[in-house]
DSSP file (Angstrom, degrees, kcal/mol; ACC not computed):
  #  RESIDUE AA STRUCTURE BP1 BP2  ACC     N-H-->O    O-->H-N    N-H-->O    O-->H-N    TCO  KAPPA ALPHA  PHI   PSI    X-CA   Y-CA   Z-CA
    1    1 A X              0   0    0      0, 0.0    33,-2.7     0, 0.0     2,-0.7   0.000 360.0 360.0 360.0 147.5   -9.0   19.9  -22.6
    2    2 A X  E     -a   34   0A   0     31,-0.2   108,-2.9   106,-0.1     2,-0.4  -0.908 360.0-170.9-104.2 117.3   -7.7   19.4  -19.1
    3    3 A X  E     -ab  35 110A   0     31,-2.6    33,-3.2    -2,-0.7     2,-0.5  -0.916  17.3-159.1-119.2 129.8  -10.6   18.0  -17.0
    4    4 A X  E     -ab  36 111A   0    106,-2.7   108,-2.9    -2,-0.4     2,-0.4  -0.927  19.0-144.9-101.1 125.3  -10.8   17.5  -13.2
    5    5 A X  E     -ab  37 112A   0     31,-2.5    33,-0.6    -2,-0.5   108,-0.2  -0.732  10.4-129.4 -90.9 139.1  -13.4   15.0  -12.1
    6    6 A X     >  -     0   0    0    106,-2.0     4,-2.4    -2,-0.4     5,-0.2  -0.295  38.7 -93.4 -73.2 174.3  -15.4   15.5   -8.9
    7    7 A X  H  > S+     0   0    0      1,-0.2     4,-2.4     2,-0.2     5,-0.2   0.901 121.7  44.1 -59.4 -49.2  -15.5   12.6   -6.6
    8    8 A X  H  > S+     0   0    0      2,-0.2     4,-3.1     1,-0.2     5,-0.2   0.924 113.5  49.3 -68.1 -41.9  -18.7   11.1   -7.7
    9    9 A X  H  > S+     0   0    0      1,-0.2     4,-1.8     2,-0.2    -1,-0.2   0.905 112.1  50.0 -62.1 -40.9  -18.0   11.4  -11.4
   10   10 A X  H  X S+     0   0    0     -4,-2.4     4,-1.9     2,-0.2    -1,-0.2   0.908 112.6  47.1 -66.3 -40.2  -14.6    9.8  -10.9
   11   11 A X  H  X S+     0   0    0     -4,-2.4     4,-2.0     1,-0.2    -2,-0.2   0.953 111.9  49.9 -63.6 -49.0  -16.2    6.9   -8.9
   12   12 A X  H  <>S+     0   0    0     -4,-3.1     5,-2.0     1,-0.2     8,-0.2   0.830 110.3  51.7 -59.1 -32.2  -18.8    6.4  -11.6
   13   13 A X  H ><5S+     0   0    0     -4,-1.8     3,-0.7    -5,-0.2    -1,-0.2   0.922 112.2  42.8 -72.1 -43.4  -16.2    6.4  -14.3
   14   14 A X  H 3<5S+     0   0    0     -4,-1.9    -2,-0.2     1,-0.2    -1,-0.2   0.749 120.2  42.9 -76.7 -23.7  -13.9    3.7  -12.7
   15   15 A X  T 3<5S-     0   0    0     -4,-2.0    -1,-0.2    -5,-0.2    -2,-0.2   0.319 105.8-125.6-103.9  11.7  -16.8    1.5  -11.7
   16   16 A X  T < 5 -     0   0    0     -3,-0.7    -3,-0.2    -4,-0.2     2,-0.1   0.856  43.0-175.7  49.0  42.6  -18.7    1.9  -15.0
   17   17 A X    > < -     0   0    0     -5,-2.0     3,-1.8    -6,-0.2    -1,-0.2  -0.412  33.0-131.1 -72.7 139.8  -21.8    3.1  -13.0
   18   18 A X  T 3  S+     0   0    0      1,-0.3    -1,-0.1    -2,-0.1    -2,-0.1   0.682 103.4  71.7 -64.5 -17.9  -24.9    3.8  -15.0
   19   19 A X  T 3   +     0   0    0      2,-0.1     2,-0.7    -7,-0.0    -1,-0.3   0.583  69.2 106.8 -78.3  -6.1  -25.3    7.0  -13.3
   20   20 A X  S <  S-     0   0    0     -3,-1.8     5,-0.1    -8,-0.2   -11,-0.0  -0.619  78.4-124.3 -67.1 107.4  -22.3    8.4  -15.3
   21   21 A X     >  -     0   0    0     -2,-0.7     4,-2.8     1,-0.1     5,-0.2  -0.199  13.6-119.8 -57.0 145.2  -23.9   10.8  -17.8
   22   22 A X  H  > S+     0   0    0      1,-0.2     4,-2.7     2,-0.2     5,-0.2   0.873 113.1  55.6 -57.7 -39.0  -23.2   10.1  -21.4
   23   23 A X  H  > S+     0   0    0      2,-0.2     4,-2.4     1,-0.2    -1,-0.2   0.928 109.9  45.8 -56.3 -45.9  -21.6   13.6  -21.9
   24   24 A X  H  > S+     0   0    0      2,-0.2     4,-2.8   104,-0.2     5,-0.2   0.944 111.5  51.8 -63.6 -48.0  -19.2   12.9  -19.0
   25   25 A X  H  X S+     0   0    0     -4,-2.8     4,-2.5     1,-0.2    -2,-0.2   0.938 111.4  48.6 -54.7 -46.3  -18.4    9.4  -20.4
   26   26 A X  H  X S+     0   0    0     -4,-2.7     4,-1.2     1,-0.2    -1,-0.2   0.930 111.9  46.9 -63.2 -43.9  -17.6   10.9  -23.8
   27   27 A X  H  < S+     0   0    0     -4,-2.4     3,-0.3     1,-0.2     6,-0.2   0.914 114.8  48.1 -62.0 -42.4  -15.4   13.7  -22.4
   28   28 A X  H  < S+     0   0    0     -4,-2.8    -1,-0.2     1,-0.2    -2,-0.2   0.897 113.8  45.3 -64.9 -41.6  -13.5   11.1  -20.2
   29   29 A X  H  < S+     0   0    0     -4,-2.5     2,-0.5    -5,-0.2    -1,-0.2   0.592  85.7 108.7 -84.3 -12.0  -13.0    8.6  -23.0
   30   30 A X    ><  -     0   0    0     -4,-1.2     3,-2.0    -3,-0.3    -4,-0.0  -0.558  63.2-149.0 -65.9 115.2  -11.9   11.3  -25.5
   31   31 A X  T 3  S+     0   0    0     -2,-0.5    -1,-0.2     1,-0.3    -4,-0.0   0.673  92.9  67.6 -64.6 -16.3   -8.1   10.8  -26.0
   32   32 A X  T 3  S+     0   0    0      2,-0.0     2,-0.3    -5,-0.0    -1,-0.3   0.650  90.5  79.7 -76.6 -14.4   -7.7   14.5  -26.6
   33   33 A X  S <  S-     0   0    0     -3,-2.0     2,-0.6    -6,-0.2   -31,-0.2  -0.730  71.3-143.2 -98.1 142.7   -8.6   15.2  -23.0
   34   34 A X  E     -a    2   0A   0    -33,-2.7   -31,-2.6    -2,-0.3     2,-0.4  -0.933  21.7-149.5-104.7 121.3   -6.3   14.9  -20.0
   35   35 A X  E     -a    3   0A   0     -2,-0.6    38,-3.1    36,-0.2     2,-0.3  -0.770  13.6-170.6-103.4 132.6   -8.3   13.6  -17.0
   36   36 A X  E     -ac   4  73A   0    -33,-3.2   -31,-2.5    -2,-0.4     2,-0.4  -0.907  10.1-165.7-118.9 144.9   -7.3   14.6  -13.5
   37   37 A X  E     -ac   5  74A   0     36,-2.7    38,-2.9    -2,-0.3     2,-0.2  -0.999  24.1-126.8-132.3 136.9   -8.5   13.4  -10.0
   38   38 A X  E >>  - c   0  75A   0    -33,-0.6     4,-1.7    -2,-0.4     3,-0.9  -0.457  12.2-129.2 -84.3 145.6   -7.8   15.3   -6.9
   39   39 A X  H 3> S+     0   0    0     36,-3.1     4,-2.5     1,-0.2     5,-0.2   0.801 111.8  67.4 -60.2 -24.1   -6.1   13.8   -3.8
   40   40 A X  H 3> S+     0   0    0     35,-0.3     4,-2.7     2,-0.2    -1,-0.2   0.872  97.5  51.0 -59.0 -38.8   -9.1   15.4   -2.1
   41   41 A X  H <> S+     0   0    0     -3,-0.9     4,-3.2     2,-0.2     5,-0.2   0.932 110.2  48.5 -65.2 -44.5  -11.4   12.8   -3.9
   42   42 A X  H  X S+     0   0    0     -4,-1.7     4,-2.9     1,-0.2     5,-0.2   0.935 112.1  50.1 -63.4 -42.6   -9.2    9.9   -2.7
   43   43 A X  H  X S+     0   0    0     -4,-2.5     4,-2.5     2,-0.2     5,-0.2   0.924 112.3  47.0 -57.9 -46.7   -9.2   11.4    0.8
   44   44 A X  H  X S+     0   0    0     -4,-2.7     4,-2.6     2,-0.2     5,-0.3   0.939 112.5  48.5 -64.1 -43.8  -13.0   11.7    0.7
   45   45 A X  H  X S+     0   0    0     -4,-3.2     4,-2.9     1,-0.2     5,-0.2   0.919 113.0  49.1 -60.0 -45.4  -13.4    8.1   -0.7
   46   46 A X  H  X S+     0   0    0     -4,-2.9     4,-2.2    -5,-0.2    -2,-0.2   0.921 113.2  45.6 -62.7 -45.1  -11.1    6.7    2.0
   47   47 A X  H  X S+     0   0    0     -4,-2.5     4,-1.2    -5,-0.2    -2,-0.2   0.970 118.0  42.2 -65.0 -50.9  -12.8    8.5    4.9
   48   48 A X  H  <>S+     0   0    0     -4,-2.6     5,-2.3     1,-0.2    -2,-0.2   0.860 113.8  52.0 -69.4 -35.4  -16.4    7.5    3.7
   49   49 A X  H ><5S+     0   0    0     -4,-2.9     3,-2.0    -5,-0.3    -1,-0.2   0.909 106.3  53.3 -66.3 -38.1  -15.4    4.0    2.8
   50   50 A X  H 3<5S+     0   0    0     -4,-2.2    -1,-0.2     1,-0.3    -2,-0.2   0.796 105.9  54.5 -64.4 -25.1  -13.9    3.5    6.3
   51   51 A X  T 3<5S-     0   0    0     -4,-1.2    -1,-0.3    -5,-0.2    -2,-0.2   0.309 118.1-117.4 -87.0   7.1  -17.2    4.6    7.7
   52   52 A X  T < 5 +     0   0    0     -3,-2.0     2,-0.3     1,-0.2    -3,-0.2   0.855  48.2 177.7  54.4  41.1  -18.9    1.9    5.6
   53   53 A X    > < -     0   0    0     -5,-2.3     3,-1.4     1,-0.1    -1,-0.2  -0.558  31.2-136.7 -70.1 133.0  -20.9    4.5    3.6
   54   54 A X  T 3  S+     0   0    0     -2,-0.3    -1,-0.1     1,-0.3     3,-0.1   0.685  99.2  62.7 -68.4 -19.3  -23.0    2.8    0.9
   55   55 A X  T 3  S+     0   0    0      1,-0.2     2,-0.4    -7,-0.1    -1,-0.3   0.298  91.3  71.1 -93.6  13.1  -22.0    5.4   -1.7
   56   56 A X    <   +     0   0    0     -3,-1.4    -1,-0.2    -8,-0.2    -4,-0.1  -0.766  56.7 171.8-125.1  87.9  -18.3    4.5   -1.6
   57   57 A X        +     0   0    0     -2,-0.4     2,-0.3    -3,-0.1    -1,-0.1   0.531  63.2  43.5 -77.1  -7.6  -18.0    1.1   -3.2
   58   58 A X  S    S-     0   0    0    -13,-0.0     2,-0.1     3,-0.0    -9,-0.1  -0.892  83.3-110.7-128.8 160.7  -14.3    1.1   -3.2
   59   59 A X     >  -     0   0    0     -2,-0.3     4,-2.8     1,-0.1     5,-0.2  -0.420  33.5-107.5 -82.8 167.9  -11.5    2.0   -0.8
   60   60 A X  H  > S+     0   0    0      2,-0.2     4,-2.6     1,-0.2     5,-0.2   0.913 122.2  49.8 -54.5 -45.6   -9.2    4.9   -1.2
   61   61 A X  H  > S+     0   0    0      2,-0.2     4,-2.1     1,-0.2    -1,-0.2   0.927 113.5  44.6 -59.6 -48.3   -6.4    2.4   -2.1
   62   62 A X  H  > S+     0   0    0      1,-0.2     4,-2.3     2,-0.2     5,-0.2   0.920 113.0  51.1 -64.2 -42.7   -8.5    0.6   -4.7
   63   63 A X  H  X S+     0   0    0     -4,-2.8     4,-2.6     1,-0.2     5,-0.2   0.925 109.4  51.0 -60.6 -45.0   -9.8    3.9   -6.1
   64   64 A X  H  X S+     0   0    0     -4,-2.6     4,-2.1     1,-0.2    -1,-0.2   0.930 111.6  47.8 -61.4 -45.3   -6.1    5.3   -6.4
   65   65 A X  H  X S+     0   0    0     -4,-2.1     4,-2.2     1,-0.2    -1,-0.2   0.888 113.1  47.1 -64.3 -39.7   -5.1    2.1   -8.3
   66   66 A X  H  X S+     0   0    0     -4,-2.3     4,-2.1     2,-0.2    -1,-0.2   0.829 110.0  53.6 -75.9 -30.5   -8.0    2.2  -10.7
   67   67 A X  H  X>S+     0   0    0     -4,-2.6     5,-2.4    -5,-0.2     4,-0.6   0.934 110.5  47.2 -65.3 -42.5   -7.5    5.9  -11.4
   68   68 A X  H ><5S+     0   0    0     -4,-2.1     3,-1.1     2,-0.2    -2,-0.2   0.911 111.1  50.2 -64.2 -45.9   -3.9    5.1  -12.3
   69   69 A X  H 3<5S+     0   0    0     -4,-2.2    -1,-0.2     1,-0.3    -2,-0.2   0.905 108.0  55.1 -58.9 -40.3   -4.9    2.1  -14.5
   70   70 A X  H 3<5S-     0   0    0     -4,-2.1    -1,-0.3    -5,-0.1    -2,-0.2   0.649 118.1-116.5 -68.4 -14.6   -7.4    4.4  -16.2
   71   71 A X  T <<5 +     0   0    0     -3,-1.1   -36,-0.2    -4,-0.6    -3,-0.2   0.578  59.9 155.2  86.4  15.4   -4.5    6.8  -17.0
   72   72 A X      < -     0   0    0     -5,-2.4     2,-0.5    -6,-0.2    -1,-0.3  -0.408  45.9-120.4 -70.2 151.1   -5.9    9.7  -14.9
   73   73 A X  E     -c   36   0A   0    -38,-3.1   -36,-2.7    -2,-0.1     2,-0.7  -0.800  22.5-136.4 -91.3 123.5   -3.5   12.2  -13.5
   74   74 A X  E     -c   37   0A   0     -2,-0.5     2,-0.6   -38,-0.2   -36,-0.2  -0.752  17.0-148.8 -88.8 121.6   -3.5   12.3   -9.7
   75   75 A X  E     -c   38   0A   0    -38,-2.9   -36,-3.1    -2,-0.7   -35,-0.3  -0.773   8.6-144.8 -94.6 116.6   -3.5   15.9   -8.6
   76   76 A X        -     0   0    0     -2,-0.6     2,-0.5   -38,-0.2   -36,-0.0  -0.378  21.5-109.1 -76.9 161.0   -1.8   16.6   -5.3
   77   77 A X        -     0   0    0     -2,-0.1     2,-0.2   -39,-0.1    -1,-0.1  -0.816  38.0-167.1 -93.1 123.4   -3.1   19.2   -2.9
   78   78 A X     >  -     0   0    0     -2,-0.5     4,-2.1     1,-0.1     5,-0.1  -0.601  35.8-111.6-105.1 167.2   -0.8   22.3   -2.6
   79   79 A X  H  > S+     0   0    0     -2,-0.2     4,-2.8     1,-0.2     5,-0.2   0.846 120.1  57.3 -65.3 -33.8   -0.6   25.1   -0.1
   80   80 A X  H  > S+     0   0    0      2,-0.2     4,-1.4     1,-0.2    -1,-0.2   0.900 105.9  48.5 -66.2 -37.7   -1.8   27.4   -3.0
   81   81 A X  H  > S+     0   0    0      2,-0.2     4,-0.6     1,-0.2     3,-0.2   0.932 112.3  48.8 -63.5 -46.3   -4.9   25.2   -3.5
   82   82 A X  H >< S+     0   0    0     -4,-2.1     3,-0.9     1,-0.2     4,-0.4   0.890 111.7  48.6 -61.5 -41.0   -5.7   25.3    0.2
   83   83 A X  H >< S+     0   0    0     -4,-2.8     3,-0.9     1,-0.2    -1,-0.2   0.788 100.5  65.0 -68.2 -25.5   -5.3   29.1    0.4
   84   84 A X  H >< S+     0   0    0     -4,-1.4     3,-1.1     1,-0.2     4,-0.4   0.672  85.9  75.6 -70.9 -14.3   -7.5   29.7   -2.6
   85   85 A X  G X< S+     0   0    0     -3,-0.9     3,-1.5    -4,-0.6    -1,-0.2   0.879  86.0  60.6 -65.9 -34.9  -10.4   28.2   -0.6
   86   86 A X  G <  S+     0   0    0     -3,-0.9    -1,-0.3    -4,-0.4    -2,-0.2   0.631  99.6  57.0 -70.5 -11.3  -10.7   31.4    1.4
   87   87 A X  G <  S+     0   0    0     -3,-1.1    -1,-0.3    -4,-0.2    -2,-0.2   0.563  86.8 100.7 -92.4  -8.3  -11.4   33.4   -1.8
   88   88 A X  S <  S-     0   0    0     -3,-1.5     2,-0.1    -4,-0.4    10,-0.0  -0.495  79.7-115.8 -74.1 141.8  -14.4   31.1   -2.6
   89   89 A X    >   -     0   0    0     -2,-0.2     2,-2.1    32,-0.1     3,-0.5  -0.436  36.4-101.9 -69.7 156.5  -17.9   32.4   -1.9
   90   90 A X  T 3  S+     0   0    0      1,-0.2    -1,-0.1    -2,-0.1     3,-0.1  -0.312  79.5 127.9 -79.6  54.7  -19.8   30.4    0.7
   91   91 A X  T 3  S+     0   0    0     -2,-2.1     2,-0.4     1,-0.2    -1,-0.2   0.845  71.3  28.7 -76.6 -35.6  -21.9   28.5   -1.8
   92   92 A X    <   -     0   0    0     -3,-0.5    -1,-0.2     1,-0.1     6,-0.0  -0.963  57.5-159.0-132.3 139.3  -21.1   25.0   -0.6
   93   93 A X        +     0   0    0     -2,-0.4     2,-0.2    -3,-0.1    -1,-0.1   0.695  61.1 107.4 -92.5 -21.5  -20.2   23.8    2.9
   94   94 A X     >  -     0   0    0      1,-0.2     4,-2.1     2,-0.1     5,-0.2  -0.395  58.0-154.6 -62.2 119.5  -18.5   20.5    1.9
   95   95 A X  H  > S+     0   0    0     -2,-0.2     4,-2.0     2,-0.2    -1,-0.2   0.839  92.1  53.8 -67.9 -31.0  -14.8   20.9    2.4
   96   96 A X  H  > S+     0   0    0      2,-0.2     4,-2.5     1,-0.2     5,-0.2   0.949 111.2  45.3 -66.1 -49.8  -13.9   18.3   -0.2
   97   97 A X  H  > S+     0   0    0      1,-0.2     4,-2.6     2,-0.2     5,-0.2   0.904 111.4  53.1 -62.5 -38.7  -16.0   20.0   -2.9
   98   98 A X  H  X S+     0   0    0     -4,-2.1     4,-2.4     2,-0.2    -1,-0.2   0.904 110.5  47.9 -63.0 -41.4  -14.6   23.4   -1.9
   99   99 A X  H  X S+     0   0    0     -4,-2.0     4,-2.4     2,-0.2    -1,-0.2   0.920 111.5  49.0 -58.6 -46.9  -11.0   22.1   -2.3
  100  100 A X  H  X S+     0   0    0     -4,-2.5     4,-2.4     2,-0.2    -2,-0.2   0.900 111.4  49.0 -63.2 -41.9  -11.7   20.5   -5.6
  101  101 A X  H  X S+     0   0    0     -4,-2.6     4,-2.4     2,-0.2     5,-0.3   0.939 112.1  50.9 -62.9 -42.9  -13.3   23.8   -6.9
  102  102 A X  H  X S+     0   0    0     -4,-2.4     4,-2.3     1,-0.2    -2,-0.2   0.927 110.6  48.0 -60.6 -44.2  -10.2   25.7   -5.6
  103  103 A X  H  X S+     0   0    0     -4,-2.4     4,-2.3     2,-0.2    -1,-0.2   0.908 110.8  50.7 -62.4 -44.5   -7.9   23.4   -7.3
  104  104 A X  H  X>S+     0   0    0     -4,-2.4     5,-3.2     1,-0.2     4,-0.8   0.909 114.7  43.1 -58.8 -45.3   -9.9   23.6  -10.6
  105  105 A X  H  <5S+     0   0    0     -4,-2.4    -1,-0.2     3,-0.2    -2,-0.2   0.829 116.1  49.1 -72.8 -34.4   -9.9   27.4  -10.6
  106  106 A X  H  <5S+     0   0    0     -4,-2.3    -2,-0.2    -5,-0.3    -1,-0.2   0.891 121.1  29.6 -74.1 -41.3   -6.2   27.6   -9.5
  107  107 A X  H  <5S-     0   0    0     -4,-2.3    -2,-0.2    -5,-0.2    -1,-0.2   0.817 111.7-118.1 -71.5 -37.8   -4.6   25.2  -12.0
  108  108 A X  T  <5 +     0   0    0     -4,-0.8     2,-0.3    -5,-0.1    -3,-0.2   0.797  56.0 152.2 -80.1 154.5   -6.9   25.9  -14.2
  109  109 A X      < -     0   0    0     -5,-3.2     2,-0.6  -108,-0.0  -106,-0.2  -0.943  48.7-110.8-133.7 155.2   -8.8   22.8  -15.0
  110  110 A X  E     -b    3   0A   0   -108,-2.9  -106,-2.7    -2,-0.3     2,-0.4  -0.840  36.2-141.0 -85.6 123.2  -12.4   22.3  -16.2
  111  111 A X  E     -b    4   0A   0     -2,-0.6    15,-3.6    13,-0.3     2,-0.6  -0.721   7.8-154.1 -91.1 129.9  -14.3   20.7  -13.3
  112  112 A X  E     +bd   5 126A   0   -108,-2.9  -106,-2.0    -2,-0.4     2,-0.3  -0.931  28.5 163.4-102.5 119.6  -16.8   18.0  -14.3
  113  113 A X  E     - d   0 127A   0     13,-2.6    15,-3.1    -2,-0.6   -89,-0.0  -0.942  44.1-159.2-138.2 157.1  -19.5   17.7  -11.7
  114  114 A X  S    S+     0   0    0     -2,-0.3     2,-0.6    14,-0.2    13,-0.1   0.272  72.4  99.9-109.7   3.8  -23.0   16.3  -11.2
  115  115 A X     >  -     0   0    0      1,-0.1     4,-1.9     2,-0.0     3,-0.2  -0.831  59.1-159.4 -99.3 112.6  -23.6   18.6   -8.2
  116  116 A X  H  > S+     0   0    0     -2,-0.6     4,-0.7     1,-0.2    -1,-0.1   0.840  92.2  54.7 -65.5 -29.3  -25.7   21.7   -9.2
  117  117 A X  H >4 S+     0   0    0      1,-0.2     3,-0.8     2,-0.2    -1,-0.2   0.908 107.7  48.7 -71.7 -38.5  -24.4   23.6   -6.1
  118  118 A X  H >4 S+     0   0    0      1,-0.2     3,-1.8    -3,-0.2     4,-0.3   0.883 104.5  61.2 -65.3 -36.4  -20.8   23.1   -7.1
  119  119 A X  H >< S+     0   0    0     -4,-1.9     3,-0.5     1,-0.3     6,-0.2   0.682  90.2  70.6 -63.2 -19.7  -21.5   24.2  -10.6
  120  120 A X  T << S+     0   0    0     -3,-0.8    -1,-0.3    -4,-0.7    -2,-0.2   0.614  79.6  77.9 -74.9 -13.0  -22.6   27.6   -9.3
  121  121 A X  T <  S-     0   0    0     -3,-1.8     2,-0.3    -4,-0.2    -1,-0.2   0.883 108.6  -8.6 -65.0 -38.4  -19.0   28.6   -8.4
  122  122 A X    X   -     0   0    0     -3,-0.5     3,-1.4    -4,-0.3    -1,-0.2  -0.993  59.2-118.0-162.7 151.7  -17.8   29.5  -11.9
  123  123 A X  T 3  S+     0   0    0     -2,-0.3    -1,-0.0     1,-0.3    -3,-0.0   0.589 109.4  67.2 -74.5 -11.0  -18.9   29.3  -15.5
  124  124 A X  T 3  S+     0   0    0      2,-0.1     2,-0.4   -15,-0.1   -13,-0.3   0.573  78.5  96.8 -78.5 -13.3  -15.8   27.0  -16.3
  125  125 A X  S <  S-     0   0    0     -3,-1.4     2,-0.6    -6,-0.2   -13,-0.2  -0.651  72.6-142.2 -81.5 130.8  -17.3   24.3  -14.1
  126  126 A X  E     -d  112   0A   0    -15,-3.6   -13,-2.6    -2,-0.4     2,-0.5  -0.844   6.7-151.3-102.2 115.3  -19.3   21.7  -16.4
  127  127 A X  E      d  113   0A   0     -2,-0.6   -13,-0.2   -15,-0.2   -15,-0.1  -0.766 360.0 360.0 -84.6 123.4  -22.5   20.3  -15.0
  128  128 A X              0   0    0    -15,-3.1   -14,-0.2    -2,-0.5  -104,-0.2   0.352 360.0 360.0-120.1 360.0  -23.3   16.8  -16.3
C-alpha cells in the first residue's frame, strides 16, 4: 500500500512518540507499504518550529533528514496538487491539511491521519 502520513503522524513516527497509534505504527513498519511524507508537512513543521511552537519538537531540516533516514519518500508539491484544492469541499480550513488531502486524492495515496475532520474528506483516508 502507498501511504501518505499527515504531519502529526509523521512527526510521531520519527520521534517514536507514544501518541502514535499502534495501527499506524504497524502500517508504517510494514515493509510491504511505501511511506510518503509531503513537502507541505516539512513546510508546516518549519514554520511552526520557527515560531517556537511546543508541538513541533524538531526543525524542518531535522525532520527532512529523519524522514530520509526512515526511508520515507518525500512528496513534492505540484501545480496539479495545488489546483486540486479548489475541488475539495470546505470541510477544513487548515491550508496544510487541505494540500495534503489534495495530494493523497490526486496521486492516489492512502492518507493516514489522526484528525477526524481530515478523515471526513474521503473514504480512502484512514483515521488512526
